[in-house]
N, C-alpha and C positions, 0 to 999 in steps of 0.2 A: 507298668507305670504306677500301679496302685501300691506296690511294695516299697518303693523308695521315692524320695523327693525328686523333682525334675532336675535339680542341679546335679545330684548324685547320678541319676540316670544318664544325663548328658555326658558326664565325665567317663562313666563306664562305656557307654556307647561310642564316645569319641576315641577312646583308646583302641577299642576293637576296630573302629573305622580306620584309624591311622595304620594299623597293621594290615588291614585289607587293601587300602589304597596303595601302600608300599609294595604289595605283591601283584597288583593288577597291571595290565598293559597300560602304557601311558595314556592313550586316547580314551580307554574305558574309565580310567581313574579320573581323568579330567571331566569327562561327561558326568560321572556320578557326583563329583564335587560341585560342578556347576548346577546340576539339578537340585542337590540338597541346599545349595546357597540361596536358591530362590523358592524353596518349598514353603507352602503356607503353614507347615508344622514347625513351630518354634523350637521344639525339642530336637528336630533334625538339624536346624540351623545352628543351634547351640552346640550340638554334638560335633558338627563339622568344624566349627570354630575351635572347639577343644582339640579335635584331631590335628588341626594345623599347628598346634603348639608342639607337636612331636616332629622329629626330623625324619623326613623321607622325601624323595623326589616327587614333585607334582608339577607338571607342565601347566602354566597359567596360575600358579598359586597366588601371585600378587593380585591378579584380577579377582580371584575368589575372595581373598582377604578384603580387598577394597569393597566388594559387594556386601560382605558381612559387616564391615565397619560402618555402613550406612543403615543398619537395621534399627528398627524402632525400639527393640529391647536392649537396655543398657548392659545386661549380662553378656549378650552376644557381641556388642561393641567392645566391651572390656576384653573378652576372649580374643577378638580379632586384633586388638592392640597387642596383646601378648604374642599372638602368632606373628604379627608384623615384626615385632621386636626380635623374636627368635629367628625369623627367616630373612631379615634385612640383608644379611651377607650374600644371600643367594637371589636377591631381587624381589623378596616378598613384601617389601614396604614401598608402595608407590605413592608416598606422601601421606599415608594413613596416620602415622604417629604425629606428624605436624598438625593435621586436621583435628585429630582426636584430643590433642592437648588443649583445645578450646571447647571440648564437649560439655554440654550442660550437666551431665552426671558426674559427681565428684570422684567416684570409683574409676570411671573410664578415664577421666582427666589424670588421675593419679598414676595409672598404669602407663599412659602415653608419656607423661612428663618424666617418669622414672626411666623410660626407655631412651629418651633423647640425650 
């Protein structure tokens, strides 16, 4: 964490996480994603939101994205909006984009409105 900023670390960790989740057994991948989506560590939550922007199968991805879209951190909500946008064809958007279109943070709103 000391060598790079938190955003860069979350992107790098997210890419590795996406690769790992895509290779895991479905139940184990879902358990890991659910655990990270509720982690007290904001870096883990942001990394997971970034990971979900990549295309791989994840059972329950819509629920995980919904959880992340309610995070207090606007960077996590923005990443969740991008993930919902990318995964909407496979059921990854459970109303997240519509809700985030009214988000108080302008960056989150911008992502959600662009996706609609």
